[in-house]
C-alpha positions as CSV (number, residue, x, y, z in Angstrom):
1,M,-31.6,16.8,3.8
2,G,-33.4,13.9,5.4
3,K,-32.9,13.0,9.0
4,I,-31.6,9.7,10.5
5,A,-34.5,7.7,11.9
6,P,-34.2,7.5,15.7
7,A,-32.6,4.4,17.1
8,V,-34.9,1.7,18.4
9,S,-34.2,-1.5,20.3
10,K,-33.5,-4.5,18.2
11,G,-36.5,-6.6,17.5
12,A,-38.9,-3.7,18.2
13,D,-41.9,-3.7,15.8
14,V,-41.4,-0.1,14.6
15,A,-41.6,0.9,11.0
16,R,-38.7,3.0,9.7
17,P,-37.2,3.6,6.2
18,P,-34.6,1.2,4.8
19,L,-31.1,2.3,5.8
20,C,-30.0,2.6,2.2
21,Y,-32.7,5.2,1.7
22,V,-31.7,7.1,4.9
23,V,-28.0,7.1,3.8
24,R,-28.8,8.5,0.4
25,M,-30.9,11.3,2.0
26,A,-28.5,12.2,4.8
27,D,-25.8,15.0,5.0
28,N,-22.2,14.7,6.2
29,A,-23.0,15.3,9.9
30,E,-25.9,12.8,10.0
31,L,-23.8,10.1,8.2
32,V,-20.8,10.6,10.5
33,A,-23.1,10.1,13.5
34,L,-24.5,7.0,11.9
35,A,-21.0,5.6,11.2
36,Q,-19.9,6.3,14.8
37,G,-22.9,4.4,16.0
38,A,-22.0,1.2,14.2
39,Q,-18.3,1.1,13.4
40,L,-15.4,0.5,15.7
41,P,-13.5,3.7,16.6
42,N,-10.1,2.5,15.5
43,Y,-9.9,5.1,12.7
44,R,-10.1,8.9,13.0
45,P,-11.5,10.1,9.6
46,P,-12.5,13.7,9.0
47,P,-16.2,14.7,9.4
48,F,-17.4,14.1,5.8
49,V,-18.4,11.1,3.9
50,L,-17.1,10.4,0.4
51,S,-19.6,9.0,-2.1
52,E,-18.2,9.2,-5.7
53,G,-15.1,9.9,-7.6
54,E,-13.5,10.1,-11.1
55,G,-9.8,10.2,-12.0
56,C,-8.1,11.9,-9.0
57,R,-11.2,13.8,-7.9
58,V,-13.7,12.7,-5.2
59,R,-16.9,14.2,-3.9
60,D,-18.7,13.9,-0.6
61,V,-22.4,13.4,0.0
62,E,-23.0,17.1,-0.1
63,G,-21.2,17.6,-3.4
64,N,-17.9,19.1,-2.1
65,E,-15.0,18.1,-4.4
66,Y,-11.5,17.3,-3.3
67,L,-8.3,16.7,-5.3
68,D,-7.3,13.3,-4.2
69,F,-3.5,12.8,-4.0
70,S,-3.8,10.3,-1.2
71,G,-4.7,7.7,-3.8
72,G,-6.3,5.4,-1.2
73,I,-2.7,5.1,0.3
74,A,-1.1,4.3,-3.0
75,V,-3.9,1.9,-4.1
76,L,-5.7,3.7,-6.8
77,S,-3.2,2.9,-9.6
78,V,-5.6,3.9,-12.4
79,G,-7.7,6.5,-10.5
80,H,-11.3,6.5,-9.4
81,A,-13.9,4.8,-11.6
82,H,-11.7,4.0,-14.6
83,P,-14.2,2.8,-17.2
84,K,-12.2,-0.3,-18.3
85,L,-11.7,-1.4,-14.7
86,V,-15.4,-0.8,-13.9
87,E,-16.4,-2.8,-17.0
88,A,-14.0,-5.7,-16.2
89,I,-15.3,-6.0,-12.6
90,A,-19.0,-5.8,-13.7
91,A,-18.5,-8.4,-16.4
92,Q,-16.7,-10.8,-14.2
93,A,-19.3,-10.5,-11.4
94,G,-21.9,-11.7,-13.9
95,R,-19.7,-14.6,-15.0
96,L,-17.9,-16.2,-12.0
97,M,-17.2,-14.4,-8.8
98,H,-15.8,-17.1,-6.4
99,T,-14.7,-20.7,-6.4
100,S,-12.3,-21.1,-3.4
101,N,-8.9,-22.6,-4.0
102,L,-10.3,-26.1,-4.0
103,F,-10.5,-25.5,-7.8
104,Y,-8.5,-23.7,-10.5
105,N,-10.0,-20.6,-12.1
106,D,-9.1,-19.1,-15.4
107,R,-8.6,-15.5,-14.2
108,A,-6.1,-16.5,-11.5
109,I,-4.1,-18.5,-14.0
110,E,-4.0,-15.6,-16.4
111,L,-3.0,-13.1,-13.7
112,A,-0.2,-15.3,-12.3
113,H,1.3,-15.7,-15.7
114,A,1.0,-12.0,-16.4
115,I,3.0,-11.2,-13.2
116,T,5.7,-13.8,-13.9
117,E,6.1,-12.5,-17.4
118,R,6.8,-8.9,-16.1
119,T,9.2,-9.9,-13.3
120,P,12.1,-12.2,-12.6
121,F,9.8,-14.4,-10.5
122,D,8.4,-17.8,-11.4
123,K,5.5,-18.6,-9.1
124,V,2.7,-16.6,-7.6
125,Y,0.4,-17.0,-4.6
126,F,-2.7,-14.8,-4.2
127,A,-4.0,-13.3,-1.0
128,N,-6.3,-10.4,-0.2
129,S,-4.0,-7.7,1.2
130,G,-0.4,-6.6,1.8
131,T,-0.3,-7.8,5.3
132,E,-1.5,-11.3,4.2
133,A,1.2,-11.3,1.6
134,N,3.9,-10.6,4.1
135,E,2.5,-13.3,6.4
136,A,2.8,-15.7,3.6
137,L,6.5,-14.7,3.0
138,L,7.2,-15.1,6.7
139,K,5.8,-18.6,6.8
140,L,7.5,-19.5,3.6
141,A,10.9,-18.3,4.9
142,R,10.8,-20.6,7.9
143,H,9.1,-23.6,6.3
144,W,11.5,-23.6,3.3
145,H,14.5,-23.9,5.6
146,F,12.7,-26.5,7.7
147,Q,11.8,-28.5,4.7
148,H,15.4,-28.6,3.6
149,G,16.7,-29.8,6.9
150,R,17.8,-26.4,8.3
151,K,15.5,-26.3,11.3
152,D,17.7,-23.8,13.2
153,K,17.3,-21.1,10.5
154,V,14.3,-19.4,12.0
155,E,15.4,-15.8,12.7
156,L,14.1,-12.9,10.7
157,V,15.7,-9.4,10.2
158,A,13.8,-6.3,9.3
159,A,14.4,-2.6,9.3
160,E,13.6,0.1,11.9
161,H,10.8,2.4,10.8
162,S,9.5,-0.3,8.4
163,F,5.9,-1.2,7.9
164,H,4.8,-4.6,6.8
165,G,1.2,-4.9,8.1
166,R,-1.1,-5.2,11.1
167,T,-1.6,-9.0,11.5
168,M,0.6,-10.5,14.2
169,G,3.4,-11.9,12.0
170,A,3.6,-8.8,9.8
171,L,3.3,-6.6,12.9
172,A,6.3,-8.3,14.4
173,L,8.3,-7.5,11.2
174,T,7.2,-3.9,11.4
175,G,9.9,-1.8,12.9
176,Q,7.7,0.8,14.6
177,P,7.2,0.2,18.4
178,K,4.1,2.5,18.4
179,Y,2.2,-0.3,16.5
180,H,3.4,-2.9,19.0
181,E,2.1,-1.2,22.1
182,G,-0.5,-3.2,23.9
183,M,-0.3,-6.0,21.3
184,G,2.5,-8.1,22.9
185,P,4.0,-10.4,23.2
186,M,5.2,-10.2,19.6
187,V,6.0,-13.2,17.4
188,G,9.6,-14.1,18.4
189,G,12.8,-14.4,16.4
190,V,12.6,-11.0,14.8
191,S,15.3,-8.3,15.1
192,H,15.3,-4.7,13.6
193,V,18.3,-2.7,12.4
194,P,18.6,0.8,11.0
195,Y,17.5,1.2,7.4
196,D,20.1,1.9,4.7
197,D,22.9,0.9,7.1
198,L,24.7,-2.1,5.6
199,D,27.1,-2.4,8.6
200,A,24.2,-2.8,11.0
201,L,22.6,-5.4,8.7
202,K,25.9,-7.3,8.6
203,A,26.0,-7.3,12.4
204,A,22.5,-8.8,12.6
205,V,22.5,-11.5,9.9
206,N,24.1,-14.8,10.8
207,E,23.9,-18.5,10.2
208,R,20.5,-18.7,12.0
209,T,18.9,-16.1,9.8
210,A,16.0,-17.4,7.7
211,A,15.3,-14.2,5.8
212,V,15.8,-10.5,5.6
213,F,12.7,-8.3,4.9
214,L,13.3,-4.9,3.3
215,E,11.2,-2.3,1.6
216,P,13.0,-1.0,-1.6
217,V,11.6,2.4,-0.5
218,Q,10.2,2.9,3.0
219,G,6.7,4.1,2.6
220,E,5.0,4.4,6.0
221,G,8.4,5.1,7.5
222,G,8.6,8.5,5.7
223,I,9.2,7.9,2.0
224,V,12.9,7.0,2.5
225,V,14.9,6.0,-0.6
226,P,18.0,3.9,0.2
227,S,21.2,3.8,-1.7
228,D,21.3,1.1,-4.4
229,D,24.5,-0.2,-2.8
230,Y,22.5,-0.9,0.3
231,L,20.1,-3.2,-1.5
232,R,22.9,-4.8,-3.4
233,G,24.9,-5.4,-0.3
234,A,21.8,-7.0,1.4
235,R,21.6,-9.4,-1.5
236,A,25.3,-10.4,-1.2
237,L,25.0,-10.8,2.5
238,C,22.0,-13.1,2.3
239,D,23.8,-15.2,-0.3
240,E,26.8,-15.5,2.0
241,V,24.9,-16.9,4.9
242,G,22.2,-18.8,3.0
243,A,19.4,-16.5,4.0
244,L,16.5,-15.5,1.8
245,L,16.0,-11.8,0.8
246,F,12.4,-10.6,0.5
247,F,11.3,-7.2,-0.7
248,D,8.0,-5.7,0.5
249,E,6.7,-4.1,-2.7
250,V,3.2,-3.7,-1.4
251,Q,3.4,0.1,-1.7
252,T,6.2,0.4,-4.2
253,G,5.1,-2.2,-6.8
254,Y,2.9,-2.0,-9.8
255,G,4.4,1.0,-11.3
256,R,4.3,3.3,-8.3
257,T,8.0,4.3,-8.5
258,G,8.1,4.5,-12.3
259,T,9.1,0.9,-12.9
260,F,6.9,-2.1,-12.6
261,L,8.7,-3.0,-9.3
262,A,10.9,-0.7,-7.3
263,R,13.6,-3.4,-7.2
264,E,14.4,-2.5,-10.8
265,H,16.1,0.7,-9.8
266,S,18.9,-1.2,-8.0
267,G,18.9,-4.2,-10.3
268,V,18.6,-6.5,-7.2
269,V,16.5,-9.7,-7.6
270,P,15.2,-10.8,-4.2
271,D,14.0,-14.4,-3.6
272,G,10.5,-13.1,-3.4
273,C,8.4,-10.1,-3.0
274,A,5.0,-9.1,-1.5
275,L,2.5,-7.3,-3.7
276,A,-0.9,-5.6,-3.0
277,K,-2.3,-2.0,-3.0
278,G,-2.1,-1.0,-6.7
279,M,-2.7,-4.6,-8.0
280,G,-6.5,-4.2,-8.2
281,G,-6.8,-0.5,-8.7
282,G,-8.9,-0.4,-5.5
283,F,-10.3,-3.9,-5.5
284,P,-8.8,-5.9,-2.7
285,I,-6.1,-8.3,-3.9
286,G,-2.5,-9.1,-2.7
287,G,0.0,-11.8,-3.3
288,I,3.6,-13.0,-3.3
289,A,5.8,-13.7,-6.3
290,V,8.9,-15.9,-5.7
291,R,11.7,-17.5,-7.6
292,E,11.7,-21.2,-8.5
293,H,14.2,-22.3,-5.9
294,V,11.9,-21.4,-3.0
295,A,8.6,-22.3,-4.6
296,D,8.6,-25.6,-2.7
297,G,8.5,-23.7,0.6
298,L,4.7,-23.9,0.9
299,P,3.6,-27.4,-0.1
300,P,-0.1,-28.4,0.1
301,G,-1.5,-27.9,3.5
302,T,1.0,-25.4,4.8
303,H,-0.9,-22.1,3.8
304,A,-4.1,-21.1,2.2
305,S,-6.7,-18.3,1.7
306,T,-10.4,-18.8,1.1
307,F,-10.8,-15.6,-1.0
308,G,-7.3,-15.3,-2.3
309,G,-7.1,-15.4,-6.1
310,N,-10.9,-15.3,-6.6
311,P,-11.9,-14.7,-10.2
312,L,-13.4,-11.2,-9.5
313,A,-10.2,-9.9,-7.8
314,C,-8.0,-11.4,-10.5
315,A,-10.2,-9.9,-13.3
316,A,-9.6,-6.5,-11.6
317,G,-5.8,-7.3,-11.5
318,L,-5.8,-8.1,-15.2
319,A,-7.7,-5.0,-16.1
320,V,-5.2,-2.8,-14.3
321,L,-2.3,-4.4,-16.2
322,A,-4.1,-3.9,-19.5
323,I,-4.7,-0.2,-18.7
324,M,-1.1,0.2,-17.7
325,D,0.0,-1.2,-21.1
326,E,-2.5,0.6,-23.2
327,E,-2.1,4.0,-21.6
328,G,1.7,3.8,-21.0
329,L,1.3,4.3,-17.3
330,L,4.9,3.3,-16.3
331,E,6.3,6.1,-18.5
332,N,3.7,8.5,-17.2
333,A,4.5,7.6,-13.6
334,K,8.1,8.4,-14.3
335,R,7.5,11.7,-16.0
336,M,4.8,12.9,-13.7
337,G,6.9,11.7,-10.7
338,E,9.8,13.9,-11.9
339,R,7.5,16.8,-12.4
340,L,5.9,16.3,-8.9
341,G,9.3,15.8,-7.3
342,A,10.8,18.9,-8.9
343,G,7.8,21.0,-7.7
344,L,8.1,19.7,-4.2
345,E,11.8,20.5,-4.1
346,A,11.0,24.1,-5.1
347,I,8.4,24.2,-2.3
348,A,10.9,22.8,0.2
349,A,13.4,25.5,-0.8
350,S,10.9,28.4,-0.3
351,A,8.5,27.4,2.5
352,P,9.9,27.5,6.1
353,A,7.6,24.8,7.1
354,A,9.1,22.3,4.6
355,V,12.6,20.7,5.1
356,E,13.1,18.4,2.1
357,A,11.4,16.7,-0.8
358,R,11.6,12.9,-0.9
359,G,10.5,10.0,-3.1
360,R,10.7,8.2,-6.4
361,G,8.2,8.1,-9.2
362,L,4.7,8.8,-7.9
363,L,5.5,7.9,-4.3
364,R,6.5,11.4,-3.1
365,G,6.6,13.4,0.1
366,V,7.8,16.6,1.7
367,R,9.2,16.4,5.2
368,L,7.9,19.1,7.4
369,S,9.9,21.0,10.1
370,D,9.9,19.5,13.5
371,A,8.4,22.8,14.7
372,V,5.3,22.0,12.6
373,D,2.4,19.7,13.6
374,A,2.1,17.4,10.5
375,R,-1.4,16.4,11.3
376,E,-2.5,20.0,11.5
377,V,-0.9,20.6,8.1
378,Y,-2.6,17.5,6.7
379,G,-6.0,18.8,8.0
380,R,-5.5,22.3,6.7
381,L,-4.6,21.0,3.3
382,R,-7.9,19.1,3.3
383,D,-10.1,21.8,4.7
384,E,-8.5,25.0,3.2
385,E,-7.2,23.7,-0.1
386,K,-9.7,20.8,-0.6
387,M,-6.9,18.4,-1.3
388,L,-6.4,14.9,0.2
389,A,-3.0,13.5,1.1
390,S,-1.7,11.4,3.9
391,I,1.0,11.4,6.6
392,A,4.0,9.0,6.6
393,G,6.7,8.7,9.3
394,G,4.9,11.3,11.4
395,T,6.5,14.3,9.7
396,V,6.1,13.7,5.9
397,L,3.2,14.8,3.8
398,R,2.8,11.9,1.4
399,L,1.4,12.2,-2.1
400,A,0.6,9.1,-4.1
401,P,-1.7,10.1,-7.0
402,P,-3.0,7.6,-9.7
403,L,-0.4,6.5,-12.3
404,N,-2.5,8.2,-15.0
405,V,-2.4,11.6,-13.3
406,T,-2.1,14.5,-15.7
407,E,0.3,17.5,-15.8
408,A,-2.6,19.8,-15.0
409,D,-3.4,17.7,-11.9
410,V,0.2,17.7,-10.8
411,D,0.5,21.4,-11.2
412,E,-2.7,22.0,-9.4
413,A,-1.6,19.8,-6.5
414,L,1.7,21.7,-6.3
415,E,-0.1,25.0,-6.3
416,R,-2.3,23.9,-3.4
417,V,0.5,22.4,-1.3
418,G,2.8,25.3,-1.9
419,R,0.2,27.9,-1.1
420,L,-0.6,26.2,2.2
421,L,3.0,25.5,3.3
422,R,4.0,29.1,2.6
423,K,1.3,30.1,5.0
424,V,2.3,27.7,7.8
425,E,4.6,29.2,10.4
426,A,7.6,27.0,11.2
């Protein structure tokens, strides 16, 4: 392997190879050192550098292969390097990449209609991420009431252990104090109640409540599936006091739970929802979809995004939907999700380190015993079994493979997870 050129002071007249050449020639250790020299240390990735992938397999710069069931944290809806997604992005990049929202663009119009045709929603706003989508919903909630003369309806209610993003508004909605530490003061007017507890929600919602924010399945909180009656009760409660109900479908939407949106399992229609993650299959895009009666909540001048809805991102979004339809990925997510869930239940019943299987569709997890260090298990799965996953809720090993995952991939993942967890001492 080549070696990283020694650092020199900026502006020094010293010849050295272009960085792109150095990166291509370096091994994992060299590249990790290079990353640590230039990137903020707010992440803690393992000591290897991924460079290519296909389907649900990825390889690092030294050629080591991993079975990827982390899915980019539920982002890779059609897997790595799907040829139709690659083709759509490349073609659009050569046609029109960016216009800003000073102008309409054809791809954004097509994608907005494609989303409204698949959902009970009537209008769409595009952003770049899930946290931006939730920020938009937060602003819409307050401004919609303000615009209609209800200036005292400003309070927001969210759930404990929820996750809505890292920007200050979305962070305030997030019901996990560990993310708030050192970031205060938080945006005011937000209260948190236990998830899947309708009585607690009733005690918190009142005439000053502008909106209730809920995840139809809590992802980062530990893959927690609520009762359908809870979500239905939340809808009735919001209607009773004139509050809006918003679902955060950033992680659960776009087929992740076996239906296009997770809200379909309960039949509840919220006033709006946040979308992102799986929308672009790995290309950054997010947005909100809302019903007609709240569409006037963000009139011109109240909210915007320079990059939101750019033609390149929307072309990726359209390609993902086309692939979903052509390859029957909703049905596949349902079938493979049931297969994965049943396998995880069997592991939970036989491995002392595992307590229970959780999830819906292809958003699955196995809760580990409190006597087990979840991060250690996560690391051993990666290093000993060459399989990538993630941790949710501190104790849940989360699996979120592509929606086009195969039976063979699922069975292989179950074999690797089961083999490791049966070795772990609880």
